[in-house]
Each structure stands twice: as structure tokens, then as C-alpha cells.
DSSP file (Angstrom, degrees, kcal/mol; ACC not computed):
  #  RESIDUE AA STRUCTURE BP1 BP2  ACC     N-H-->O    O-->H-N    N-H-->O    O-->H-N    TCO  KAPPA ALPHA  PHI   PSI    X-CA   Y-CA   Z-CA
    1    1 A M              0   0    0      0, 0.0     2,-0.3     0, 0.0     0, 0.0   0.000 360.0 360.0 360.0 139.2   95.5  101.2   84.4
    2    2 A A        -     0   0    0      2,-0.0     2,-0.4     0, 0.0     0, 0.0  -0.777 360.0-152.2 -99.5 153.4   93.4  102.8   87.2
    3    3 A V        -     0   0    0     -2,-0.3     2,-0.4     2,-0.0     0, 0.0  -0.988  13.1-171.1-125.6 131.5   89.8  101.7   87.6
    4    4 A F        -     0   0    0     -2,-0.4     2,-0.4     2,-0.0    -2,-0.0  -0.950   6.5-160.4-127.3 152.0   87.3  104.2   89.1
    5    5 A S        -     0   0    0     -2,-0.4     2,-0.5     2,-0.0    -2,-0.0  -0.993   3.2-161.7-130.0 136.6   83.7  103.6   90.2
    6    6 A V        -     0   0    0     -2,-0.4     2,-0.5     0, 0.0    -2,-0.0  -0.977   2.4-166.8-120.6 130.7   81.2  106.3   90.7
    7    7 A K        -     0   0    0     -2,-0.5     4,-0.1     1,-0.1    -2,-0.0  -0.963   8.0-169.7-118.2 129.0   77.9  105.8   92.7
    8    8 A T        +     0   0    0     -2,-0.5     2,-0.1     2,-0.1    -1,-0.1   0.695  64.2  77.6 -88.6 -18.7   75.1  108.4   92.5
    9    9 A E  S    S-     0   0    0      1,-0.1     2,-0.2     0, 0.0    -2,-0.1  -0.388  97.6 -83.2 -88.9 167.9   73.1  107.1   95.4
   10   10 A K        -     0   0    0     -2,-0.1     2,-0.2     1,-0.1    -1,-0.1  -0.471  49.7-120.2 -64.3 134.2   73.7  107.6   99.0
   11   11 A M        -     0   0    0     -2,-0.2     2,-0.1    -4,-0.1    -1,-0.1  -0.581  22.4-124.1 -86.1 143.5   76.2  105.1  100.4
   12   12 A S     >  -     0   0    0     -2,-0.2     4,-2.5     1,-0.1     5,-0.2  -0.369  28.0-105.9 -80.9 165.8   75.2  102.7  103.2
   13   13 A E  H  > S+     0   0    0      1,-0.2     4,-2.4     2,-0.2     5,-0.2   0.876 123.3  53.3 -58.8 -40.3   77.1  102.6  106.5
   14   14 A E  H  > S+     0   0    0      2,-0.2     4,-2.5     1,-0.2    -1,-0.2   0.908 107.9  49.3 -63.0 -45.1   78.5   99.3  105.3
   15   15 A E  H  > S+     0   0    0      2,-0.2     4,-2.3     1,-0.2    -2,-0.2   0.903 110.6  49.5 -66.8 -41.1   79.7  100.7  102.0
   16   16 A I  H  X S+     0   0    0     -4,-2.5     4,-1.2     1,-0.2    -1,-0.2   0.897 111.6  49.0 -67.5 -39.9   81.5  103.7  103.6
   17   17 A R  H  X S+     0   0    0     -4,-2.4     4,-2.6    -5,-0.2    -2,-0.2   0.922 110.3  53.4 -68.9 -37.1   83.2  101.3  106.1
   18   18 A E  H  X S+     0   0    0     -4,-2.5     4,-2.4     1,-0.2    -2,-0.2   0.900 110.5  44.4 -57.9 -42.7   84.2   99.1  103.2
   19   19 A N  H  X S+     0   0    0     -4,-2.3     4,-2.0     2,-0.2    -1,-0.2   0.792 109.4  56.3 -71.8 -21.5   85.8  102.0  101.3
   20   20 A Q  H  X S+     0   0    0     -4,-1.2     4,-2.3     2,-0.2    -2,-0.2   0.939 108.0  48.9 -76.2 -46.8   87.4  103.2  104.4
   21   21 A L  H  X S+     0   0    0     -4,-2.6     4,-1.8     1,-0.2    -2,-0.2   0.885 111.1  49.5 -56.9 -44.5   89.1   99.6  104.7
   22   22 A L  H  X S+     0   0    0     -4,-2.4     4,-3.0     2,-0.2    -1,-0.2   0.894 109.2  52.8 -63.4 -39.3   90.2   99.7  101.0
   23   23 A E  H  X S+     0   0    0     -4,-2.0     4,-2.1     1,-0.2    -2,-0.2   0.928 108.5  50.3 -59.9 -41.2   91.7  103.2  101.5
   24   24 A E  H  X S+     0   0    0     -4,-2.3     4,-2.5     1,-0.2    -1,-0.2   0.909 113.3  45.6 -63.2 -42.6   93.7  102.0  104.5
   25   25 A D  H  X S+     0   0    0     -4,-1.8     4,-3.0     1,-0.2    -1,-0.2   0.917 110.0  53.6 -62.8 -46.6   94.9   99.1  102.4
   26   26 A F  H  X S+     0   0    0     -4,-3.0     4,-2.3     2,-0.2    -1,-0.2   0.845 110.7  46.7 -60.5 -33.8   95.7  101.3   99.5
   27   27 A V  H  X S+     0   0    0     -4,-2.1     4,-2.3     2,-0.2     5,-0.2   0.967 113.6  49.7 -69.9 -52.2   97.9  103.6  101.8
   28   28 A W  H  X S+     0   0    0     -4,-2.5     4,-2.4     1,-0.2     5,-0.2   0.907 110.4  49.5 -50.6 -50.1   99.5  100.6  103.3
   29   29 A W  H  X S+     0   0    0     -4,-3.0     4,-2.5     1,-0.2    -1,-0.2   0.911 109.9  51.8 -51.9 -52.0  100.3   99.2   99.8
   30   30 A S  H  < S+     0   0    0     -4,-2.3    -1,-0.2     1,-0.2    -2,-0.2   0.906 115.0  41.3 -54.0 -46.3  101.7  102.5   98.8
   31   31 A D  H  < S+     0   0    0     -4,-2.3    -2,-0.2     1,-0.2    -1,-0.2   0.803 123.3  39.0 -68.2 -33.7  104.0  102.6  101.8
   32   32 A S  H >X S+     0   0    0     -4,-2.4     3,-1.9    -5,-0.2     4,-1.3   0.681  85.9  90.7 -95.4 -22.9  104.9   98.9  101.6
   33   33 A S  H 3X S+     0   0    0     -4,-2.5     4,-3.3     1,-0.3     3,-0.4   0.793  80.2  62.9 -57.5 -37.4  105.3   98.2   97.9
   34   34 A P  H 34 S+     0   0    0      0, 0.0    -1,-0.3     0, 0.0    -2,-0.1   0.886 109.2  43.9 -49.8 -39.7  109.1   99.0   97.8
   35   35 A K  H <4 S+     0   0    0     -3,-1.9    -2,-0.2    -4,-0.2     3,-0.1   0.679 119.8  40.0 -82.6 -15.7  109.5   96.1  100.2
   36   36 A L  H  < S+     0   0    0     -4,-1.3     2,-1.9    -3,-0.4    -3,-0.2   0.805  96.7  76.8-101.2 -26.5  107.3   93.8   98.5
   37   37 A V  S  < S+     0   0    0     -4,-3.3     2,-0.3    -5,-0.2    -1,-0.2  -0.574  72.3 134.6 -80.8  79.6  108.1   94.5   94.8
   38   38 A V  S >  S-     0   0    0     -2,-1.9     3,-1.8    -3,-0.1     4,-0.5  -0.742  70.8 -88.9-127.7 170.1  111.4   92.6   94.9
   39   39 A E  G >  S+     0   0    0      1,-0.3     3,-2.0    -2,-0.3    -1,-0.0   0.896 121.8  52.6 -44.0 -58.0  113.1   90.0   92.5
   40   40 A E  G 3  S+     0   0    0      1,-0.3    -1,-0.3     3,-0.0    -3,-0.1   0.659 106.8  52.7 -66.8 -13.2  111.6   87.0   94.0
   41   41 A N  G X  S+     0   0    0     -3,-1.8     3,-2.1    -5,-0.1    -1,-0.3   0.425  79.6 128.4-104.7   3.9  108.0   88.3   93.7
   42   42 A R  T <  S+     0   0    0     -3,-2.0    40,-0.3    -4,-0.5    39,-0.2  -0.432  76.9  16.9 -62.3 131.1  108.4   89.2   89.9
   43   43 A G  T 3  S+     0   0    0     37,-2.5    -1,-0.3     1,-0.4     2,-0.2   0.455 106.0 111.6  80.0   5.5  105.7   87.7   87.9
   44   44 A K    <   -     0   0    0     -3,-2.1    36,-3.2    36,-0.2    -1,-0.4  -0.613  63.9-121.1 -99.6 168.8  103.4   87.2   90.9
   45   45 A H  E     -AB  56  79A   0     11,-3.2    11,-2.1    34,-0.2     2,-0.5  -0.839  18.5-155.6-103.5 147.7  100.2   88.7   92.1
   46   46 A I  E     -AB  55  78A   0     32,-2.5    32,-2.4    -2,-0.3     2,-0.4  -0.975   3.1-163.1-121.9 111.2   99.9   90.3   95.5
   47   47 A A  E     -AB  54  77A   0      7,-2.9     7,-2.6    -2,-0.5     2,-0.5  -0.816   9.4-159.4 -95.6 136.4   96.5   90.5   97.1
   48   48 A V  E     +AB  53  76A   0     28,-3.5    28,-1.9    -2,-0.4     2,-0.3  -0.978  22.4 155.1-120.9 123.9   96.4   93.1  100.0
   49   49 A V  E >   -A   52   0A   0      3,-2.0     3,-0.8    -2,-0.5    26,-0.1  -0.980  68.5  -0.2-146.0 135.9   93.7   92.9  102.6
   50   50 A N  T 3  S-     0   0    0     -2,-0.3     3,-0.1    24,-0.3   -28,-0.1   0.813 128.5 -60.2  48.4  40.2   93.8   94.3  106.3
   51   51 A Q  T 3  S+     0   0    0      1,-0.2     2,-0.3     0, 0.0    -1,-0.3   0.882 114.9 114.8  66.0  37.9   97.3   95.6  105.7
   52   52 A E  E <   -A   49   0A   0     -3,-0.8    -3,-2.0     2,-0.0     2,-0.4  -0.994  59.5-134.1-144.5 148.7   98.7   92.2  104.9
   53   53 A A  E     -A   48   0A   0     -2,-0.3     2,-0.5    -5,-0.2    -5,-0.2  -0.785  13.2-167.2-111.6 138.5  100.1   90.8  101.6
   54   54 A F  E     -A   47   0A   0     -7,-2.6    -7,-2.9    -2,-0.4     2,-0.3  -0.980  14.0-149.5-125.5 119.1   99.1   87.4  100.1
   55   55 A F  E     +A   46   0A   0     -2,-0.5     2,-0.3    -9,-0.2    -9,-0.2  -0.637  21.3 164.0 -97.4 146.7  101.3   86.1   97.2
   56   56 A G  E     -A   45   0A   0    -11,-2.1   -11,-3.2    -2,-0.3     6,-0.1  -0.982  45.0-130.0-154.5 150.9  100.2   83.9   94.4
   57   57 A D  S    S+     0   0    0     -2,-0.3     2,-0.3   -13,-0.2    -1,-0.1   0.735 101.5  30.1 -63.3 -27.2  101.4   82.8   90.9
   58   58 A T  S  > S-     0   0    0    -13,-0.1     4,-1.9     1,-0.1   -13,-0.2  -0.821  86.2-113.4-125.3 166.3   97.9   83.7   89.6
   59   59 A Y  H  > S+     0   0    0     -2,-0.3     4,-2.3     1,-0.2     5,-0.1   0.872 119.4  54.8 -60.1 -38.0   95.2   86.3   90.5
   60   60 A Q  H  > S+     0   0    0      2,-0.2     4,-2.5     1,-0.2    -1,-0.2   0.854 108.5  47.1 -66.2 -37.2   93.1   83.5   91.6
   61   61 A E  H  > S+     0   0    0      2,-0.2     4,-2.2     1,-0.2    -2,-0.2   0.954 112.5  47.8 -66.8 -45.8   95.7   82.1   94.0
   62   62 A A  H  X S+     0   0    0     -4,-1.9     4,-2.1     2,-0.2    -2,-0.2   0.910 115.5  46.9 -54.8 -49.3   96.5   85.4   95.5
   63   63 A K  H  X S+     0   0    0     -4,-2.3     4,-2.9     1,-0.2    -1,-0.2   0.883 108.8  54.2 -61.3 -41.9   92.7   86.1   96.0
   64   64 A K  H  X S+     0   0    0     -4,-2.5     4,-1.7     1,-0.2    -1,-0.2   0.893 110.2  46.8 -64.9 -41.2   92.0   82.6   97.4
   65   65 A K  H  X S+     0   0    0     -4,-2.2     4,-1.2     2,-0.2    -1,-0.2   0.914 113.8  47.5 -66.0 -41.0   94.7   83.2  100.1
   66   66 A A  H  X S+     0   0    0     -4,-2.1     4,-2.3     1,-0.2     3,-0.3   0.932 113.5  47.2 -63.5 -50.2   93.4   86.6  101.0
   67   67 A M  H  < S+     0   0    0     -4,-2.9    -1,-0.2     1,-0.2    -2,-0.2   0.731 103.0  63.1 -65.9 -27.8   89.9   85.5  101.2
   68   68 A A  H  < S+     0   0    0     -4,-1.7    -1,-0.2    -5,-0.2    -2,-0.2   0.900 116.0  31.3 -61.6 -39.0   90.7   82.4  103.3
   69   69 A K  H  < S+     0   0    0     -4,-1.2    -2,-0.2    -3,-0.3    -1,-0.2   0.880 135.8  26.4 -92.8 -33.9   91.9   84.5  106.0
   70   70 A Y    ><  +     0   0    0     -4,-2.3     3,-1.5    -5,-0.2    -1,-0.2  -0.633  67.6 166.4-125.2  65.9   89.6   87.6  105.5
   71   71 A P  T 3  S+     0   0    0      0, 0.0    -4,-0.1     0, 0.0    -1,-0.1   0.648  76.7  40.3 -59.6 -21.3   86.4   86.2  103.8
   72   72 A N  T 3  S+     0   0    0      2,-0.1    -5,-0.1    -5,-0.0    -2,-0.0   0.042  95.1  98.4-118.3  25.0   84.2   89.4  104.3
   73   73 A R  S <  S-     0   0    0     -3,-1.5     2,-0.1    -7,-0.1    -3,-0.1  -0.914  73.9-121.1-116.0 145.9   86.8   92.1  103.6
   74   74 A P        -     0   0    0      0, 0.0   -24,-0.3     0, 0.0     2,-0.3  -0.486  38.3-168.3 -75.3 150.5   87.2   93.9  100.3
   75   75 A F        -     0   0    0     -2,-0.1     2,-0.3   -26,-0.1   -26,-0.2  -0.879  17.2-138.6-138.9 162.2   90.8   93.4   98.9
   76   76 A I  E     -B   48   0A   0    -28,-1.9   -28,-3.5    -2,-0.3     2,-0.4  -0.948  13.3-153.1-124.1 151.7   93.1   94.8   96.1
   77   77 A V  E     -B   47   0A   0     -2,-0.3     2,-0.4   -30,-0.2   -30,-0.3  -0.990   7.5-170.1-122.3 132.6   95.4   92.9   93.9
   78   78 A H  E     -B   46   0A   0    -32,-2.4   -32,-2.5    -2,-0.4     2,-0.5  -0.982  14.9-141.5-125.4 133.7   98.6   94.1   92.2
   79   79 A Y  E     -B   45   0A   0     -2,-0.4     2,-0.6   -34,-0.2   -34,-0.2  -0.778  10.9-146.9 -86.9 122.9  100.7   92.3   89.5
   80   80 A V        -     0   0    0    -36,-3.2   -37,-2.5    -2,-0.5   -36,-0.2  -0.860  26.4-123.4 -91.8 118.6  104.5   92.5   89.8
   81   81 A S        -     0   0    0     -2,-0.6   -37,-0.1   -39,-0.2     4,-0.1  -0.201   3.9-139.1 -58.0 141.9  105.8   92.6   86.2
   82   82 A S  S    S+     0   0    0    -40,-0.3     2,-0.3   -39,-0.1    -1,-0.1   0.628  87.3  71.0 -78.2  -7.1  108.3   89.8   85.5
   83   83 A R  S    S-     0   0    0      0, 0.0     2,-0.3     0, 0.0   -40,-0.1  -0.792  86.4-121.2-109.6 151.1  110.4   92.5   83.5
   84   84 A R        -     0   0    0     -2,-0.3     2,-0.2   -42,-0.1    -2,-0.1  -0.676  25.5-123.1 -87.2 141.1  112.2   95.3   85.0
   85   85 A G        -     0   0    0     -2,-0.3     2,-0.2     1,-0.1    -1,-0.0  -0.547  32.2 -99.3 -83.6 154.3  111.3   98.8   84.1
   86   86 A K        -     0   0    0     -2,-0.2     2,-0.4     2,-0.0    -1,-0.1  -0.558  34.5-136.2 -71.5 140.0  114.0  101.2   82.6
   87   87 A R              0   0    0     -2,-0.2    -1,-0.0     1,-0.1    -3,-0.0  -0.780 360.0 360.0 -89.6 140.2  115.5  103.6   85.0
   88   88 A I              0   0    0     -2,-0.4    -1,-0.1     0, 0.0    -2,-0.0   0.311 360.0 360.0-106.3 360.0  116.0  107.2   84.0
């Protein structure tokens, strides 16, 4: 499920930079996910910040690891399903 946010006021320079950093991480995740979504990571959460992946058994664990290294950076978290999808 995708989550979208809409802001109607003018964005501050800090908000613009934060969105640029998130966009860079989304692009990195898109390019890197085939290498990260592997069998040993099934059932794990992967936090991505500054084009670096942090793994945890829970959302909180992955978030904690990412924030420990990058406390002031926005991050994304992806859950790798423990089940394999059907290939068509």
C-alpha cells in the first residue's frame, strides 16, 4: 500500500531538502532491492537512509539502527514478506 501526503502551504527549504533526501533513498531502494530482498532477509524490516540499509526483526529495531547512525535524516522502511510470491 502506498501512502501519499499533500501539503498545501509553501514548503520550507528544510522540507524541500528532506524530500530530496527521501527521493534519493527511494531511487536507491528501487535499484538495490533485488540485492536486499533475498532469502536470509525474509520476515525482516529494512530501513533505508542515506542510501544505506539497516535490518531488523521488527520495524522498531530497523528504525533504531537507522536513527542511531543518522538521527536527523528521514528514512523509509520496507518489510520483506516471509512468503515467496507466485511467479507468473
